[in-house]
PDB file of N, CA, C, O and CB in Angstrom:
ATOM      1  N   UNK A   1      -6.062 -20.116   4.536  1.00  0.00           N
ATOM      2  CA  UNK A   1      -5.798 -18.887   3.829  1.00  0.00           C
ATOM      3  C   UNK A   1      -5.655 -17.763   4.853  1.00  0.00           C
ATOM      4  O   UNK A   1      -6.525 -17.569   5.701  1.00  0.00           O
ATOM      5  CB  UNK A   1      -6.922 -18.581   2.805  1.00  0.00           C
ATOM      6  N   UNK A   2      -4.552 -17.029   4.765  1.00  0.00           N
ATOM      7  CA  UNK A   2      -4.298 -15.958   5.726  1.00  0.00           C
ATOM      8  C   UNK A   2      -5.108 -14.709   5.356  1.00  0.00           C
ATOM      9  O   UNK A   2      -5.675 -14.617   4.267  1.00  0.00           O
ATOM     10  CB  UNK A   2      -2.786 -15.627   5.783  1.00  0.00           C
ATOM     11  N   UNK A   3      -5.143 -13.783   6.262  1.00  0.00           N
ATOM     12  CA  UNK A   3      -5.860 -12.540   6.043  1.00  0.00           C
ATOM     13  C   UNK A   3      -5.245 -11.784   4.862  1.00  0.00           C
ATOM     14  O   UNK A   3      -5.968 -11.234   4.032  1.00  0.00           O
ATOM     15  CB  UNK A   3      -5.842 -11.672   7.317  1.00  0.00           C
ATOM     16  N   UNK A   4      -3.910 -11.758   4.788  1.00  0.00           N
ATOM     17  CA  UNK A   4      -3.245 -11.060   3.685  1.00  0.00           C
ATOM     18  C   UNK A   4      -3.588 -11.697   2.346  1.00  0.00           C
ATOM     19  O   UNK A   4      -3.751 -10.992   1.350  1.00  0.00           O
ATOM     20  CB  UNK A   4      -1.726 -11.059   3.889  1.00  0.00           C
ATOM     21  N   UNK A   5      -3.701 -13.020   2.310  1.00  0.00           N
ATOM     22  CA  UNK A   5      -4.092 -13.701   1.068  1.00  0.00           C
ATOM     23  C   UNK A   5      -5.493 -13.272   0.641  1.00  0.00           C
ATOM     24  O   UNK A   5      -5.742 -13.045  -0.542  1.00  0.00           O
ATOM     25  CB  UNK A   5      -4.036 -15.237   1.247  1.00  0.00           C
ATOM     26  N   UNK A   6      -6.401 -13.163   1.599  1.00  0.00           N
ATOM     27  CA  UNK A   6      -7.767 -12.746   1.298  1.00  0.00           C
ATOM     28  C   UNK A   6      -7.801 -11.308   0.795  1.00  0.00           C
ATOM     29  O   UNK A   6      -8.531 -10.990  -0.143  1.00  0.00           O
ATOM     30  CB  UNK A   6      -8.655 -12.893   2.534  1.00  0.00           C
ATOM     31  N   UNK A   7      -7.005 -10.436   1.428  1.00  0.00           N
ATOM     32  CA  UNK A   7      -6.949  -9.036   0.997  1.00  0.00           C
ATOM     33  C   UNK A   7      -6.372  -8.945  -0.409  1.00  0.00           C
ATOM     34  O   UNK A   7      -6.897  -8.216  -1.251  1.00  0.00           O
ATOM     35  CB  UNK A   7      -6.106  -8.190   1.981  1.00  0.00           C
ATOM     36  N   UNK A   8      -5.291  -9.685  -0.667  1.00  0.00           N
ATOM     37  CA  UNK A   8      -4.686  -9.675  -2.010  1.00  0.00           C
ATOM     38  C   UNK A   8      -5.698 -10.125  -3.064  1.00  0.00           C
ATOM     39  O   UNK A   8      -5.771  -9.548  -4.149  1.00  0.00           O
ATOM     40  CB  UNK A   8      -3.439 -10.589  -2.050  1.00  0.00           C
ATOM     41  N   UNK A   9      -6.463 -11.142  -2.741  1.00  0.00           N
ATOM     42  CA  UNK A   9      -7.445 -11.659  -3.686  1.00  0.00           C
ATOM     43  C   UNK A   9      -8.553 -10.628  -3.941  1.00  0.00           C
ATOM     44  O   UNK A   9      -9.017 -10.479  -5.071  1.00  0.00           O
ATOM     45  CB  UNK A   9      -8.047 -12.975  -3.161  1.00  0.00           C
ATOM     46  N   UNK A  10      -8.973  -9.921  -2.888  1.00  0.00           N
ATOM     47  CA  UNK A  10     -10.003  -8.896  -3.041  1.00  0.00           C
ATOM     48  C   UNK A  10      -9.501  -7.732  -3.894  1.00  0.00           C
ATOM     49  O   UNK A  10     -10.275  -7.122  -4.631  1.00  0.00           O
ATOM     50  CB  UNK A  10     -10.454  -8.387  -1.670  1.00  0.00           C
ATOM     51  N   UNK A  11      -8.196  -7.421  -3.792  1.00  0.00           N
ATOM     52  CA  UNK A  11      -7.637  -6.283  -4.529  1.00  0.00           C
ATOM     53  C   UNK A  11      -7.267  -6.616  -5.964  1.00  0.00           C
ATOM     54  O   UNK A  11      -6.952  -5.720  -6.748  1.00  0.00           O
ATOM     55  CB  UNK A  11      -6.426  -5.765  -3.817  1.00  0.00           C
ATOM     56  N   UNK A  12      -7.300  -7.871  -6.309  1.00  0.00           N
ATOM     57  CA  UNK A  12      -6.914  -8.291  -7.663  1.00  0.00           C
ATOM     58  C   UNK A  12      -7.742  -7.511  -8.694  1.00  0.00           C
ATOM     59  O   UNK A  12      -8.972  -7.534  -8.677  1.00  0.00           O
ATOM     60  CB  UNK A  12      -7.116  -9.837  -7.848  1.00  0.00           C
ATOM     61  N   UNK A  13      -7.036  -6.829  -9.578  1.00  0.00           N
ATOM     62  CA  UNK A  13      -7.696  -6.011 -10.586  1.00  0.00           C
ATOM     63  C   UNK A  13      -7.937  -4.580 -10.154  1.00  0.00           C
ATOM     64  O   UNK A  13      -8.368  -3.752 -10.957  1.00  0.00           O
ATOM     65  CB  UNK A  13      -8.987  -6.628 -10.957  1.00  0.00           C
ATOM     66  N   UNK A  14      -7.661  -4.277  -8.886  1.00  0.00           N
ATOM     67  CA  UNK A  14      -7.873  -2.934  -8.352  1.00  0.00           C
ATOM     68  C   UNK A  14      -6.597  -2.398  -7.704  1.00  0.00           C
ATOM     69  O   UNK A  14      -6.659  -1.629  -6.744  1.00  0.00           O
ATOM     70  CB  UNK A  14      -9.025  -2.938  -7.334  1.00  0.00           C
ATOM     71  N   UNK A  15      -5.450  -2.802  -8.227  1.00  0.00           N
ATOM     72  CA  UNK A  15      -4.173  -2.439  -7.631  1.00  0.00           C
ATOM     73  C   UNK A  15      -3.942  -0.929  -7.619  1.00  0.00           C
ATOM     74  O   UNK A  15      -3.459  -0.375  -6.631  1.00  0.00           O
ATOM     75  CB  UNK A  15      -3.052  -3.120  -8.373  1.00  0.00           C
ATOM     76  N   UNK A  16      -4.286  -0.278  -8.711  1.00  0.00           N
ATOM     77  CA  UNK A  16      -4.078   1.177  -8.815  1.00  0.00           C
ATOM     78  C   UNK A  16      -4.922   1.919  -7.778  1.00  0.00           C
ATOM     79  O   UNK A  16      -4.449   2.860  -7.140  1.00  0.00           O
ATOM     80  CB  UNK A  16      -4.429   1.677 -10.241  1.00  0.00           C
ATOM     81  N   UNK A  17      -6.152   1.494  -7.617  1.00  0.00           N
ATOM     82  CA  UNK A  17      -7.038   2.117  -6.642  1.00  0.00           C
ATOM     83  C   UNK A  17      -6.530   1.885  -5.217  1.00  0.00           C
ATOM     84  O   UNK A  17      -6.605   2.786  -4.382  1.00  0.00           O
ATOM     85  CB  UNK A  17      -8.465   1.571  -6.794  1.00  0.00           C
ATOM     86  N   UNK A  18      -6.019   0.699  -4.937  1.00  0.00           N
ATOM     87  CA  UNK A  18      -5.479   0.394  -3.610  1.00  0.00           C
ATOM     88  C   UNK A  18      -4.257   1.252  -3.333  1.00  0.00           C
ATOM     89  O   UNK A  18      -4.092   1.755  -2.222  1.00  0.00           O
ATOM     90  CB  UNK A  18      -5.119  -1.100  -3.493  1.00  0.00           C
ATOM     91  N   UNK A  19      -3.395   1.425  -4.339  1.00  0.00           N
ATOM     92  CA  UNK A  19      -2.196   2.231  -4.168  1.00  0.00           C
ATOM     93  C   UNK A  19      -2.571   3.680  -3.867  1.00  0.00           C
ATOM     94  O   UNK A  19      -1.963   4.315  -3.005  1.00  0.00           O
ATOM     95  CB  UNK A  19      -1.310   2.153  -5.421  1.00  0.00           C
ATOM     96  N   UNK A  20      -3.570   4.203  -4.576  1.00  0.00           N
ATOM     97  CA  UNK A  20      -4.007   5.582  -4.315  1.00  0.00           C
ATOM     98  C   UNK A  20      -4.575   5.712  -2.907  1.00  0.00           C
ATOM     99  O   UNK A  20      -4.351   6.720  -2.236  1.00  0.00           O
ATOM    100  CB  UNK A  20      -5.060   6.022  -5.351  1.00  0.00           C
ATOM    101  N   UNK A  21      -5.306   4.699  -2.459  1.00  0.00           N
ATOM    102  CA  UNK A  21      -5.868   4.729  -1.105  1.00  0.00           C
ATOM    103  C   UNK A  21      -4.801   4.708  -0.030  1.00  0.00           C
ATOM    104  O   UNK A  21      -4.904   5.420   0.969  1.00  0.00           O
ATOM    105  CB  UNK A  21      -6.800   3.563  -0.905  1.00  0.00           C
ATOM    106  N   UNK A  22      -3.774   3.893  -0.232  1.00  0.00           N
ATOM    107  CA  UNK A  22      -2.659   3.836   0.722  1.00  0.00           C
ATOM    108  C   UNK A  22      -1.958   5.185   0.770  1.00  0.00           C
ATOM    109  O   UNK A  22      -1.642   5.686   1.849  1.00  0.00           O
ATOM    110  CB  UNK A  22      -1.653   2.716   0.338  1.00  0.00           C
ATOM    111  N   UNK A  23      -1.714   5.774  -0.394  1.00  0.00           N
ATOM    112  CA  UNK A  23      -1.062   7.087  -0.449  1.00  0.00           C
ATOM    113  C   UNK A  23      -1.918   8.155   0.219  1.00  0.00           C
ATOM    114  O   UNK A  23      -1.409   8.975   0.983  1.00  0.00           O
ATOM    115  CB  UNK A  23      -0.775   7.481  -1.902  1.00  0.00           C
ATOM    116  N   UNK A  24      -3.198   8.144  -0.064  1.00  0.00           N
ATOM    117  CA  UNK A  24      -4.099   9.153   0.482  1.00  0.00           C
ATOM    118  C   UNK A  24      -4.190   9.047   2.011  1.00  0.00           C
ATOM    119  O   UNK A  24      -4.150  10.061   2.707  1.00  0.00           O
ATOM    120  CB  UNK A  24      -5.495   9.008  -0.143  1.00  0.00           C
ATOM    121  N   UNK A  25      -4.310   7.830   2.526  1.00  0.00           N
ATOM    122  CA  UNK A  25      -4.396   7.644   3.979  1.00  0.00           C
ATOM    123  C   UNK A  25      -3.100   8.073   4.663  1.00  0.00           C
ATOM    124  O   UNK A  25      -3.133   8.734   5.701  1.00  0.00           O
ATOM    125  CB  UNK A  25      -4.709   6.175   4.315  1.00  0.00           C
ATOM    126  N   UNK A  26      -1.965   7.699   4.085  1.00  0.00           N
ATOM    127  CA  UNK A  26      -0.679   8.086   4.666  1.00  0.00           C
ATOM    128  C   UNK A  26      -0.466   9.579   4.627  1.00  0.00           C
ATOM    129  O   UNK A  26       0.019  10.166   5.594  1.00  0.00           O
ATOM    130  CB  UNK A  26       0.450   7.396   3.947  1.00  0.00           C
ATOM    131  N   UNK A  27      -0.825  10.202   3.514  1.00  0.00           N
ATOM    132  CA  UNK A  27      -0.672  11.652   3.404  1.00  0.00           C
ATOM    133  C   UNK A  27      -1.587  12.381   4.382  1.00  0.00           C
ATOM    134  O   UNK A  27      -1.202  13.407   4.944  1.00  0.00           O
ATOM    135  CB  UNK A  27      -0.963  12.109   1.973  1.00  0.00           C
ATOM    136  N   UNK A  28      -2.798  11.860   4.591  1.00  0.00           N
ATOM    137  CA  UNK A  28      -3.727  12.453   5.556  1.00  0.00           C
ATOM    138  C   UNK A  28      -3.137  12.397   6.962  1.00  0.00           C
ATOM    139  O   UNK A  28      -3.162  13.390   7.689  1.00  0.00           O
ATOM    140  CB  UNK A  28      -5.090  11.727   5.517  1.00  0.00           C
ATOM    141  N   UNK A  29      -2.610  11.239   7.341  1.00  0.00           N
ATOM    142  CA  UNK A  29      -2.010  11.085   8.666  1.00  0.00           C
ATOM    143  C   UNK A  29      -0.804  12.010   8.813  1.00  0.00           C
ATOM    144  O   UNK A  29      -0.614  12.637   9.856  1.00  0.00           O
ATOM    145  CB  UNK A  29      -1.594   9.617   8.907  1.00  0.00           C
ATOM    146  N   UNK A  30       0.001  12.087   7.766  1.00  0.00           N
ATOM    147  CA  UNK A  30       1.187  12.933   7.782  1.00  0.00           C
ATOM    148  C   UNK A  30       0.791  14.405   7.961  1.00  0.00           C
ATOM    149  O   UNK A  30       1.447  15.150   8.689  1.00  0.00           O
ATOM    150  CB  UNK A  30       2.000  12.746   6.480  1.00  0.00           C
ATOM    151  N   UNK A  31      -0.281  14.806   7.295  1.00  0.00           N
ATOM    152  CA  UNK A  31      -0.759  16.187   7.413  1.00  0.00           C
ATOM    153  C   UNK A  31      -1.255  16.473   8.825  1.00  0.00           C
ATOM    154  O   UNK A  31      -0.958  17.525   9.390  1.00  0.00           O
ATOM    155  CB  UNK A  31      -1.879  16.458   6.396  1.00  0.00           C
ATOM    156  N   UNK A  32      -2.008  15.541   9.393  1.00  0.00           N
ATOM    157  CA  UNK A  32      -2.572  15.736  10.728  1.00  0.00           C
ATOM    158  C   UNK A  32      -1.493  15.768  11.818  1.00  0.00           C
ATOM    159  O   UNK A  32      -1.686  16.389  12.864  1.00  0.00           O
ATOM    160  CB  UNK A  32      -3.574  14.631  11.029  1.00  0.00           C
ATOM    161  N   UNK A  33      -0.374  15.109  11.578  1.00  0.00           N
ATOM    162  CA  UNK A  33       0.719  15.106  12.567  1.00  0.00           C
ATOM    163  C   UNK A  33       1.792  16.138  12.220  1.00  0.00           C
ATOM    164  O   UNK A  33       2.869  16.155  12.816  1.00  0.00           O
ATOM    165  CB  UNK A  33       1.353  13.708  12.657  1.00  0.00           C
ATOM    166  N   UNK A  34       1.481  16.997  11.248  1.00  0.00           N
ATOM    167  CA  UNK A  34       2.381  18.081  10.830  1.00  0.00           C
ATOM    168  C   UNK A  34       3.756  17.567  10.429  1.00  0.00           C
ATOM    169  O   UNK A  34       4.766  18.220  10.694  1.00  0.00           O
ATOM    170  CB  UNK A  34       2.526  19.098  11.947  1.00  0.00           C
ATOM    171  N   UNK A  35       3.801  16.411   9.798  1.00  0.00           N
ATOM    172  CA  UNK A  35       5.044  15.861   9.271  1.00  0.00           C
ATOM    173  C   UNK A  35       5.984  15.300  10.320  1.00  0.00           C
ATOM    174  O   UNK A  35       7.124  14.953  10.011  1.00  0.00           O
ATOM    175  CB  UNK A  35       5.751  16.901   8.510  1.00  0.00           C
ATOM    176  N   UNK A  36       5.521  15.208  11.553  1.00  0.00           N
ATOM    177  CA  UNK A  36       6.369  14.711  12.641  1.00  0.00           C
ATOM    178  C   UNK A  36       6.835  13.278  12.412  1.00  0.00           C
ATOM    179  O   UNK A  36       7.940  12.912  12.813  1.00  0.00           O
ATOM    180  CB  UNK A  36       5.625  14.794  13.956  1.00  0.00           C
ATOM    181  N   UNK A  37       6.007  12.476  11.775  1.00  0.00           N
ATOM    182  CA  UNK A  37       6.313  11.060  11.561  1.00  0.00           C
ATOM    183  C   UNK A  37       6.446  10.745  10.071  1.00  0.00           C
ATOM    184  O   UNK A  37       6.191   9.621   9.639  1.00  0.00           O
ATOM    185  CB  UNK A  37       5.224  10.177  12.191  1.00  0.00           C
ATOM    186  N   UNK A  38       6.841  11.731   9.306  1.00  0.00           N
ATOM    187  CA  UNK A  38       6.868  11.620   7.854  1.00  0.00           C
ATOM    188  C   UNK A  38       7.665  10.414   7.354  1.00  0.00           C
ATOM    189  O   UNK A  38       7.196   9.677   6.487  1.00  0.00           O
ATOM    190  CB  UNK A  38       7.441  12.876   7.267  1.00  0.00           C
ATOM    191  N   UNK A  39       8.863  10.212   7.896  1.00  0.00           N
ATOM    192  CA  UNK A  39       9.684   9.088   7.419  1.00  0.00           C
ATOM    193  C   UNK A  39       9.024   7.753   7.751  1.00  0.00           C
ATOM    194  O   UNK A  39       9.094   6.812   6.960  1.00  0.00           O
ATOM    195  CB  UNK A  39      11.095   9.147   8.041  1.00  0.00           C
ATOM    196  N   UNK A  40       8.391   7.666   8.901  1.00  0.00           N
ATOM    197  CA  UNK A  40       7.709   6.426   9.285  1.00  0.00           C
ATOM    198  C   UNK A  40       6.470   6.184   8.428  1.00  0.00           C
ATOM    199  O   UNK A  40       6.160   5.047   8.071  1.00  0.00           O
ATOM    200  CB  UNK A  40       7.318   6.471  10.766  1.00  0.00           C
ATOM    201  N   UNK A  41       5.773   7.259   8.106  1.00  0.00           N
ATOM    202  CA  UNK A  41       4.571   7.143   7.276  1.00  0.00           C
ATOM    203  C   UNK A  41       4.950   6.623   5.899  1.00  0.00           C
ATOM    204  O   UNK A  41       4.321   5.699   5.384  1.00  0.00           O
ATOM    205  CB  UNK A  41       3.841   8.506   7.160  1.00  0.00           C
ATOM    206  N   UNK A  42       5.980   7.218   5.302  1.00  0.00           N
ATOM    207  CA  UNK A  42       6.388   6.793   3.963  1.00  0.00           C
ATOM    208  C   UNK A  42       6.913   5.360   3.970  1.00  0.00           C
ATOM    209  O   UNK A  42       6.660   4.596   3.039  1.00  0.00           O
ATOM    210  CB  UNK A  42       7.456   7.737   3.411  1.00  0.00           C
ATOM    211  N   UNK A  43       7.633   5.006   5.008  1.00  0.00           N
ATOM    212  CA  UNK A  43       8.146   3.640   5.127  1.00  0.00           C
ATOM    213  C   UNK A  43       6.985   2.645   5.242  1.00  0.00           C
ATOM    214  O   UNK A  43       7.001   1.582   4.621  1.00  0.00           O
ATOM    215  CB  UNK A  43       9.086   3.518   6.353  1.00  0.00           C
ATOM    216  N   UNK A  44       5.995   3.003   6.035  1.00  0.00           N
ATOM    217  CA  UNK A  44       4.831   2.136   6.223  1.00  0.00           C
ATOM    218  C   UNK A  44       4.037   2.017   4.926  1.00  0.00           C
ATOM    219  O   UNK A  44       3.558   0.933   4.594  1.00  0.00           O
ATOM    220  CB  UNK A  44       3.932   2.674   7.351  1.00  0.00           C
ATOM    221  N   UNK A  45       3.890   3.115   4.191  1.00  0.00           N
ATOM    222  CA  UNK A  45       3.192   3.063   2.907  1.00  0.00           C
ATOM    223  C   UNK A  45       3.897   2.101   1.960  1.00  0.00           C
ATOM    224  O   UNK A  45       3.254   1.280   1.306  1.00  0.00           O
ATOM    225  CB  UNK A  45       3.106   4.467   2.277  1.00  0.00           C
ATOM    226  N   UNK A  46       5.226   2.206   1.891  1.00  0.00           N
ATOM    227  CA  UNK A  46       5.995   1.331   1.001  1.00  0.00           C
ATOM    228  C   UNK A  46       5.862  -0.134   1.405  1.00  0.00           C
ATOM    229  O   UNK A  46       5.691  -1.003   0.550  1.00  0.00           O
ATOM    230  CB  UNK A  46       7.469   1.739   1.000  1.00  0.00           C
ATOM    231  N   UNK A  47       5.941  -0.409   2.717  1.00  0.00           N
ATOM    232  CA  UNK A  47       5.836  -1.789   3.190  1.00  0.00           C
ATOM    233  C   UNK A  47       4.446  -2.362   2.923  1.00  0.00           C
ATOM    234  O   UNK A  47       4.311  -3.528   2.549  1.00  0.00           O
ATOM    235  CB  UNK A  47       6.153  -1.862   4.686  1.00  0.00           C
ATOM    236  N   UNK A  48       3.427  -1.548   3.113  1.00  0.00           N
ATOM    237  CA  UNK A  48       2.059  -2.016   2.878  1.00  0.00           C
ATOM    238  C   UNK A  48       1.838  -2.310   1.400  1.00  0.00           C
ATOM    239  O   UNK A  48       1.233  -3.323   1.048  1.00  0.00           O
ATOM    240  CB  UNK A  48       1.038  -0.973   3.369  1.00  0.00           C
ATOM    241  N   UNK A  49       2.324  -1.435   0.542  1.00  0.00           N
ATOM    242  CA  UNK A  49       2.205  -1.667  -0.901  1.00  0.00           C
ATOM    243  C   UNK A  49       2.941  -2.940  -1.298  1.00  0.00           C
ATOM    244  O   UNK A  49       2.466  -3.712  -2.131  1.00  0.00           O
ATOM    245  CB  UNK A  49       2.757  -0.464  -1.693  1.00  0.00           C
ATOM    246  N   UNK A  50       4.101  -3.148  -0.694  1.00  0.00           N
ATOM    247  CA  UNK A  50       4.884  -4.359  -0.993  1.00  0.00           C
ATOM    248  C   UNK A  50       4.131  -5.610  -0.539  1.00  0.00           C
ATOM    249  O   UNK A  50       4.080  -6.600  -1.268  1.00  0.00           O
ATOM    250  CB  UNK A  50       6.273  -4.296  -0.305  1.00  0.00           C
ATOM    251  N   UNK A  51       3.551  -5.568   0.651  1.00  0.00           N
ATOM    252  CA  UNK A  51       2.804  -6.710   1.177  1.00  0.00           C
ATOM    253  C   UNK A  51       1.590  -7.037   0.312  1.00  0.00           C
ATOM    254  O   UNK A  51       1.252  -8.202   0.105  1.00  0.00           O
ATOM    255  CB  UNK A  51       2.362  -6.434   2.608  1.00  0.00           C
ATOM    256  N   UNK A  52       0.948  -5.994  -0.185  1.00  0.00           N
ATOM    257  CA  UNK A  52      -0.251  -6.201  -0.993  1.00  0.00           C
ATOM    258  C   UNK A  52       0.077  -6.458  -2.450  1.00  0.00           C
ATOM    259  O   UNK A  52      -0.792  -6.840  -3.234  1.00  0.00           O
ATOM    260  CB  UNK A  52      -1.165  -5.007  -0.884  1.00  0.00           C
ATOM    261  N   UNK A  53       1.331  -6.249  -2.810  1.00  0.00           N
ATOM    262  CA  UNK A  53       1.749  -6.508  -4.175  1.00  0.00           C
ATOM    263  C   UNK A  53       1.333  -5.432  -5.155  1.00  0.00           C
ATOM    264  O   UNK A  53       1.200  -5.706  -6.348  1.00  0.00           O
ATOM    265  CB  UNK A  53       1.208  -7.806  -4.621  1.00  0.00           C
ATOM    266  N   UNK A  54       1.124  -4.208  -4.679  1.00  0.00           N
ATOM    267  CA  UNK A  54       0.707  -3.137  -5.573  1.00  0.00           C
ATOM    268  C   UNK A  54       1.857  -2.196  -5.920  1.00  0.00           C
ATOM    269  O   UNK A  54       1.656  -1.239  -6.668  1.00  0.00           O
ATOM    270  CB  UNK A  54      -0.425  -2.354  -4.946  1.00  0.00           C
ATOM    271  N   UNK A  55       3.037  -2.441  -5.404  1.00  0.00           N
ATOM    272  CA  UNK A  55       4.169  -1.546  -5.632  1.00  0.00           C
ATOM    273  C   UNK A  55       5.202  -2.178  -6.556  1.00  0.00           C
ATOM    274  O   UNK A  55       6.388  -1.858  -6.469  1.00  0.00           O
ATOM    275  CB  UNK A  55       4.819  -1.168  -4.308  1.00  0.00           C
ATOM    276  N   UNK A  56       4.768  -3.062  -7.431  1.00  0.00           N
ATOM    277  CA  UNK A  56       5.697  -3.758  -8.305  1.00  0.00           C
ATOM    278  C   UNK A  56       5.676  -3.118  -9.684  1.00  0.00           C
ATOM    279  O   UNK A  56       4.678  -2.514 -10.077  1.00  0.00           O
ATOM    280  CB  UNK A  56       5.350  -5.257  -8.393  1.00  0.00           C
ATOM    281  N   UNK A  57       6.768  -3.247 -10.414  1.00  0.00           N
ATOM    282  CA  UNK A  57       6.772  -2.724 -11.785  1.00  0.00           C
ATOM    283  C   UNK A  57       5.718  -3.430 -12.622  1.00  0.00           C
ATOM    284  O   UNK A  57       5.424  -4.599 -12.370  1.00  0.00           O
ATOM    285  CB  UNK A  57       8.162  -2.888 -12.431  1.00  0.00           C
ATOM    286  N   UNK A  58       5.139  -2.751 -13.615  1.00  0.00           N
ATOM    287  CA  UNK A  58       4.044  -3.339 -14.395  1.00  0.00           C
ATOM    288  C   UNK A  58       4.407  -4.635 -15.119  1.00  0.00           C
ATOM    289  O   UNK A  58       3.534  -5.475 -15.336  1.00  0.00           O
ATOM    290  CB  UNK A  58       3.567  -2.345 -15.398  1.00  0.00           C
ATOM    291  N   UNK A  59       5.669  -4.816 -15.496  1.00  0.00           N
ATOM    292  CA  UNK A  59       6.027  -6.017 -16.240  1.00  0.00           C
ATOM    293  C   UNK A  59       6.383  -7.203 -15.344  1.00  0.00           C
ATOM    294  O   UNK A  59       6.619  -8.308 -15.832  1.00  0.00           O
ATOM    295  CB  UNK A  59       7.180  -5.717 -17.149  1.00  0.00           C
ATOM    296  N   UNK A  60       6.421  -6.970 -14.041  1.00  0.00           N
ATOM    297  CA  UNK A  60       6.761  -8.047 -13.107  1.00  0.00           C
ATOM    298  C   UNK A  60       5.476  -8.761 -12.671  1.00  0.00           C
ATOM    299  O   UNK A  60       4.512  -8.102 -12.283  1.00  0.00           O
ATOM    300  CB  UNK A  60       7.533  -7.487 -11.864  1.00  0.00           C
ATOM    301  N   UNK A  61       5.447 -10.085 -12.727  1.00  0.00           N
ATOM    302  CA  UNK A  61       4.236 -10.816 -12.332  1.00  0.00           C
ATOM    303  C   UNK A  61       3.994 -10.718 -10.823  1.00  0.00           C
ATOM    304  O   UNK A  61       4.945 -10.550 -10.059  1.00  0.00           O
ATOM    305  CB  UNK A  61       4.343 -12.295 -12.750  1.00  0.00           C
ATOM    306  N   UNK A  62       2.750 -10.820 -10.392  1.00  0.00           N
ATOM    307  CA  UNK A  62       2.449 -10.767  -8.963  1.00  0.00           C
ATOM    308  C   UNK A  62       3.082 -11.951  -8.228  1.00  0.00           C
ATOM    309  O   UNK A  62       3.224 -13.043  -8.778  1.00  0.00           O
ATOM    310  CB  UNK A  62       0.927 -10.752  -8.737  1.00  0.00           C
ATOM    311  N   UNK A  63       3.457 -11.704  -6.970  1.00  0.00           N
ATOM    312  CA  UNK A  63       4.041 -12.767  -6.161  1.00  0.00           C
ATOM    313  C   UNK A  63       2.941 -13.627  -5.583  1.00  0.00           C
ATOM    314  O   UNK A  63       1.913 -13.114  -5.140  1.00  0.00           O
ATOM    315  CB  UNK A  63       4.919 -12.190  -5.040  1.00  0.00           C
ATOM    316  N   UNK A  64       3.146 -14.916  -5.583  1.00  0.00           N
ATOM    317  CA  UNK A  64       2.155 -15.856  -5.056  1.00  0.00           C
ATOM    318  C   UNK A  64       2.553 -16.336  -3.695  1.00  0.00           C
ATOM    319  O   UNK A  64       1.840 -17.135  -3.089  1.00  0.00           O
ATOM    320  CB  UNK A  64       1.974 -17.038  -5.987  1.00  0.00           C
TER     321      UNK A  64
END
């Protein structure tokens, strides 16, 4: 079992909270760097949400 599999399993049922945490951490970093890396921060947030499976539409089943 990979690390990402373990993280996904831990987040099961807490997807909304994980998404808020990813957004909050990215926004904090973006604020501290005065928006210098804004596009990279948003791209990283999207990729992380995709990897964790928290950025999917509600009617779409989680990826296994």
